[in-house]
C-alpha positions in Angstrom: -3.2 -37.5 38.6 -6.8 -38.0 37.1 -8.5 -35.9 34.9 -7.6 -34.0 31.4 -4.9 -31.5 31.2 -4.6 -28.9 28.3 -1.3 -27.5 27.9 1.5 -26.6 25.5 1.1 -25.9 22.1 -2.4 -27.8 22.5 -3.2 -25.9 25.7 -6.6 -24.2 25.2 -7.0 -25.5 21.5 -9.3 -28.3 22.6 -10.8 -26.4 25.3 -12.5 -24.1 22.8 -14.6 -27.2 22.2 -15.8 -27.1 25.7 -16.6 -23.3 25.7 -16.6 -20.4 23.1 -15.5 -18.4 25.7 -18.8 -17.3 26.9 -20.4 -19.8 29.5 -23.6 -18.2 29.5 -25.5 -20.5 27.2 -28.2 -22.4 28.2 -27.8 -26.2 28.4 -29.2 -27.9 25.3 -31.0 -31.6 25.2 -28.9 -34.4 24.5 -27.3 -34.8 21.0 -28.2 -30.9 20.3 -25.5 -29.4 18.3 -23.3 -27.4 20.6 -22.8 -23.6 20.1 -20.1 -22.3 17.8 -19.4 -18.5 17.9 -17.7 -16.3 15.2 -14.6 -17.9 15.8 -15.6 -21.0 13.7 -15.2 -19.1 10.7 -13.2 -15.9 11.4 -10.2 -18.0 12.7 -9.8 -20.6 9.8 -10.3 -17.6 7.5 -7.1 -15.9 8.7 -5.2 -19.0 9.3 -5.9 -19.3 5.9 -4.8 -16.2 4.6 -1.6 -16.6 7.0 -1.0 -19.7 5.5 -1.0 -18.8 1.7 1.3 -15.7 2.5 3.9 -18.0 4.9 3.8 -20.9 2.2 4.5 -18.9 -0.8 6.9 -16.6 0.9 8.8 -19.4 2.5 8.8 -21.5 -0.5 10.2 -18.6 -2.5 13.2 -18.5 -0.1 14.4 -21.9 -0.1 13.9 -22.0 -4.0 15.9 -18.5 -4.7 18.8 -19.3 -2.2 19.1 -23.0 -3.5 19.2 -22.0 -7.5 22.0 -19.5 -7.2 25.5 -20.4 -6.0 26.0 -17.0 -4.6 23.6 -17.1 -2.1 24.7 -20.7 -0.7 26.5 -19.2 2.2 26.0 -20.5 5.7 23.9 -17.7 6.9 21.7 -18.6 3.9 21.8 -22.5 5.0 20.1 -21.3 8.7 17.8 -19.2 6.8 16.6 -22.0 4.3 16.8 -24.3 7.3 14.3 -22.1 9.4 12.2 -21.6 6.2 11.6 -25.4 5.7 10.5 -25.6 9.9 8.1 -22.6 9.0 6.7 -24.3 6.1 6.4 -27.5 8.3 4.7 -25.5 11.2 2.2 -23.6 8.8 1.4 -27.1 6.9 1.0 -29.2 10.1 -0.3 -26.7 12.8 -2.6 -24.1 11.3 -5.0 -26.3 9.6 -5.6 -28.8 12.4 -5.5 -25.6 14.8 -8.1 -24.0 12.5 -10.5 -27.1 12.6 -10.4 -27.0 16.2 -12.0 -24.0 16.2 -14.6 -25.3 13.7 -15.6 -28.2 15.2 -16.7 -29.3 18.9 -15.3 -33.2 19.1 -12.0 -34.9 18.0 -12.8 -37.3 15.3 -9.5 -38.5 14.1 -8.7 -41.3 16.4 -5.8 -41.7 19.4 -2.7 -42.2 17.0 -3.5 -39.0 15.2 -4.0 -37.3 18.6 -0.5 -38.1 19.5 0.9 -37.7 16.0 -0.2 -34.1 15.2 -0.1 -32.2 18.4 3.4 -33.8 18.8 4.6 -32.6 15.7 3.2 -29.6 16.7 5.4 -28.9 19.6 8.5 -30.3 17.2 8.6 -27.5 14.8 7.8 -24.8 17.4 10.8 -26.2 19.2 12.8 -26.5 16.0 11.9 -22.9 14.7 12.5 -21.1 17.9 16.2 -22.9 18.2 16.9 -22.4 14.4 16.3 -18.5 14.9 18.7 -18.5 17.9 21.4 -20.3 15.9 20.5 -17.9 13.3 21.0 -15.1 15.4 24.2 -16.8 16.4 25.5 -16.7 13.2 25.3 -13.2 12.6 26.9 -12.4 15.8 30.2 -14.3 15.2 30.0 -12.8 11.6 30.0 -9.6 12.7 32.1 -9.6 16.1 33.9 -12.6 15.4 34.6 -13.3 11.8 38.2 -14.6 11.9 37.9 -16.6 14.7 34.8 -18.0 13.4 35.1 -18.6 10.2 35.9 -22.7 10.2 32.1 -23.2 12.2 30.6 -20.9 9.4 30.7 -23.1 6.4 27.2 -24.4 4.6 28.2 -27.4 5.8 28.2 -27.0 9.2 25.0 -25.0 9.4 23.1 -27.7 7.5 24.6 -30.1 10.4 23.0 -27.8 12.8 19.9 -27.8 11.3 19.9 -31.4 11.4 20.7 -31.6 15.2 18.2 -29.1 15.9 15.5 -31.1 14.7 17.0 -34.0 16.2 17.0 -32.6 19.5 13.2 -31.3 19.2 12.1 -34.5 18.3 13.7 -36.0 21.7 12.2 -33.0 23.5 8.6 -33.2 22.6 8.8 -37.1 23.1 7.3 -36.6 26.9 4.4 -34.6 25.3 3.6 -37.5 23.1 3.7 -39.8 25.7 0.9 -37.9 27.7 -1.5 -37.2 25.2 -4.7 -39.1 25.4 -8.5 -38.8 24.3 -11.2 -37.8 26.9 -14.4 -38.2 26.6 -17.2 -35.9 28.5 -20.6 -34.8 28.1 -21.4 -31.6 26.8 -24.2 -31.2 24.4 -24.1 -35.2 24.0 -20.4 -37.1 24.4 -17.6 -34.6 23.0 -14.3 -36.3 22.5 -10.8 -34.3 22.8 -7.5 -34.8 22.6 -5.6 -33.6 25.8 -2.5 -34.0 28.0 -3.0 -36.3 31.1 0.1 -36.3 33.3 0.3 -38.5 36.4 2.2 -35.5 38.5 1.2 -32.0 38.0 5.0 -31.2 39.2 6.3 -33.2 36.3 4.0 -31.3 34.2 5.1 -28.0 35.4 8.7 -29.2 35.3 8.6 -29.7 31.6 6.8 -26.9 30.3 8.9 -24.1 32.3 12.1 -26.1 30.8 10.6 -25.9 27.4 9.5 -22.0 28.1 13.0 -21.4 29.2 14.8 -23.2 25.9 12.8 -22.4 23.4 11.8 -18.5 24.6 13.9 -17.0 27.2 17.3 -18.5 26.1 16.9 -17.4 22.4 15.4 -14.3 23.1 18.3 -13.1 25.8 20.6 -14.4 23.1 19.0 -12.2 20.6 19.1 -9.1 23.0 22.9 -9.9 23.7 23.6 -10.3 20.1 22.1 -7.1 18.7 24.0 -5.2 21.6 27.0 -6.2 20.1 25.8 -6.0 16.4 25.1 -2.2 16.8 28.5 -1.6 18.8 30.4 -2.9 16.3 28.2 -1.6 12.8 26.3 1.4 14.0 28.8 4.0 15.6 31.2 6.7 13.8 34.4 4.4 14.1 32.8 1.4 12.1 34.4 2.7 9.0 37.6 3.5 8.0 37.8 7.5 8.1 40.4 7.4 5.4 37.6 6.1 2.7 36.4 8.9 0.7 33.0 10.4 2.0 30.6 8.5 -0.4 31.9 5.4 -0.4 31.8 6.0 3.4 28.1 6.6 3.7 27.2 3.5 1.2 29.4 1.0 3.8 27.5 2.8 6.9 24.0 2.6 5.0 24.8 -1.1 4.6 26.1 -2.2 7.8 23.3 -0.5 9.7 21.0 -2.2 7.2 22.4 -5.4 9.2 21.8 -3.8 12.7 18.1 -3.4 11.5 17.7 -6.7 10.0 19.0 -8.5 13.8 17.3 -6.1 15.8 13.7 -6.7 13.6 14.1 -10.2 14.0 14.6 -10.3 17.8 11.5 -7.9 18.5 9.3 -9.9 16.2 10.4 -13.1 18.1 9.6 -11.3 21.2 6.4 -9.9 20.7 4.6 -13.1 18.5 5.5 -15.8 21.0 5.3 -13.8 24.5 1.5 -14.1 24.5 1.6 -17.8 23.9 4.2 -18.4 26.6 2.6 -16.6 29.0 -1.0 -18.5 28.5 1.3 -21.3 28.5 2.5 -21.1 32.0 -0.8 -19.6 33.6 -2.6 -22.6 32.2 0.0 -25.1 33.6 0.8 -23.5 37.0 -3.3 -22.5 37.6 -4.7 -26.0 36.4 -8.3 -26.1 37.5 -8.3 -22.8 38.5 -7.7 -21.3 34.9 -10.4 -18.6 34.1 -12.0 -20.2 30.8 -13.6 -16.5 29.6 -14.4 -14.6 26.9 -11.2 -12.4 27.9 -8.7 -15.4 28.1 -10.5 -17.1 25.0 -10.0 -13.9 23.0 -6.4 -13.9 24.5 -5.6 -17.2 22.9 -6.9 -16.7 19.8 -5.0 -13.4 19.2 -1.6 -15.4 20.7 -2.4 -18.4 18.0 -2.9 -15.6 15.1 0.6 -14.0 16.2 2.4 -17.2 16.3 1.5 -18.2 12.6 1.9 -14.5 11.4 5.9 -14.5 12.4 6.2 -17.9 10.2 4.8 -15.2 7.6 6.6 -12.5 8.2 10.4 -13.7 8.7 11.0 -14.5 4.7 9.4 -11.0 3.9 11.6 -9.6 6.1 14.6 -11.5 4.6 13.6 -10.2 0.9 13.0 -6.4 2.4 16.6 -6.3 4.0 18.7 -8.2 1.8 19.6 -6.4 -1.5 21.9 -9.6 -2.9 18.4 -11.6 -2.0 16.3 -9.6 -4.3 18.9 -9.1 -6.9 18.9 -12.8 -7.2 15.1 -13.0 -6.9 14.7 -10.9 -10.3 17.0 -12.6 -12.2 15.1 -16.0 -11.2 12.0 -14.1 -12.3 13.5 -12.0 -15.0 10.3 -11.5 -17.1 8.5 -10.3 -14.4 11.2 -7.9 -13.2 12.8 -7.1 -16.5 12.4 -3.2 -16.3 13.3 -3.0 -12.7 16.7 -5.2 -13.4 17.6 -3.2 -16.4 17.4 0.4 -14.4 19.2 -1.4 -11.5 22.1 -2.3 -14.3 22.5 1.3 -15.4 22.5 2.6 -12.4 25.4 0.5 -11.1 27.1 1.5 -14.5 26.7 5.0 -13.5 28.0 4.4 -9.9 31.3 2.8 -11.2 31.7 5.5 -13.7 31.5 8.1 -10.8 33.8 5.6 -8.5 36.0 5.8 -11.6 36.5 9.6 -11.8 36.9 10.0 -8.4 39.4 7.8 -8.3 41.2 9.1 -11.2 41.0 12.9 -10.0 42.6 11.9 -6.6 45.0 9.6 -8.6 45.8 13.2 -10.9 46.0 15.4 -8.0 48.8 13.1 -6.3 50.5 13.1 -9.4 50.6 16.8 -9.5 52.1 16.9 -6.0 54.8 14.3 -6.7 53.1 11.4 -4.2 52.4 8.4 -4.7 48.7 7.5 -4.2 47.2 4.4 -2.9 43.6 4.5 -4.2 41.0 3.3 -1.6 39.4 -0.3 -2.3 36.2 0.6 -3.2 32.2 -1.5 -3.5 32.2 -1.6 -7.4 35.6 -3.6 -8.5 33.2 -6.7 -9.3 29.7 -6.3 -10.1 29.0 -10.1 -9.3 30.5 -9.8 -5.9 29.5 -6.4 -4.9 27.2 -7.6 -2.0 28.5 -10.1 0.3 25.6 -9.6 2.8 24.3 -13.3 3.0 20.6 -11.9 2.7 21.6 -9.7 5.5 23.7 -7.3 4.1 27.2 -6.2 4.3 29.3 -8.7 6.0 32.1 -10.8 4.6 31.6 -14.7 4.0 34.0 -17.3 4.1 35.5 -17.1 0.9 36.0 -13.5 0.5 37.8 -13.0 3.6 40.6 -15.4 2.6 40.4 -13.5 -0.6 40.5 -10.0 0.3 43.4 -7.8 -1.3 43.4 -5.7 1.8 43.5 -8.6 4.5 47.1 -7.7 5.8 46.5 -3.7 5.1 43.6 -3.5 7.3 43.8 -6.2 9.9 44.6 -3.9 12.7 41.1 -1.9 12.7 39.2 -4.8 11.4 38.0 -2.8 8.0 39.3 -6.0 6.2 36.0 -8.2 7.3 33.5 -6.1 5.2 33.9 -4.8 1.7 35.2 -1.0 2.1 
């Protein structure tokens, strides 16, 4: 099909070089500089701020997760894999996307046109599918902890992340094949990097498939996983009622943090990517009838900002919900968090003493009645392993399921899968 198409992750990035969203500018003489609006500096500044925060936070997640053996779990391998994808997305996509708002013509040649926008699409697809894999890992860890134990090893997680990259590289190949340079006259000769498909039907089929596989399907899996995790961990019967009230409340708080973490990640994914996906399909299907107005142009800017903002928010969410990760972060930067670390150690010592006093009181009372007392398995038997949350909170990892001292006793009600 003749003509240039502007779709995909690149959809509308180059068309801002053709219009600033307001077609009331008067025609200029040939060679005159095209008009640029406030987006020429606002968008690059916002992307720069998001990029600095996102790169720093994701780099921190990668560093801390690889520094401590306790964090080298299956879930954290997915988190590290997602942080790597987010870094690639911010490093590759953000600078070039910002430059498209600040310039009016593509000056990097045909090879870079194909490579940059192809790799943008690769990182987008890898990011969405990796988030889906992370959600599934949380689902199986909470709902099917024993049957899925052989598939929740760090090595398996790394293999899955590698396969996701391979699939993303292959899925994005049609985009690279249909990217080309296009020249038009607008305030002089302007060059654009655009999609040029031979078949409009083929273009529509490709992008609908991409949206289904990288947004609709991951979102559906995320919602279903959220429902299952909440049903498992949020109710009153989520913890053995025979456990003492203080310990029971502590366990419930940890488990509900898991629920809030999963729900938060799904909501962020849904909100941050919905505007981009809607705009993408609208542009692909409408084609020449798509209205390039100030409203759609502003929508495009807001949608792009949300997609990059998600890559910066995700590691912050991990840190906010992950008690073990925060503890290891303080250990990695001990001088910076010295006073906080000392206060935390003091609180743990007081909690252990309180639990010990409670256990002693129960034992003495039982001895007076002449009964044999079975003390509850508390969360403070080993301070180095008191949190088994895989950054998210409260879920047993592979090693602790096999080593659980209450495995046989609590197999029926499932409480042995969590510290209680």
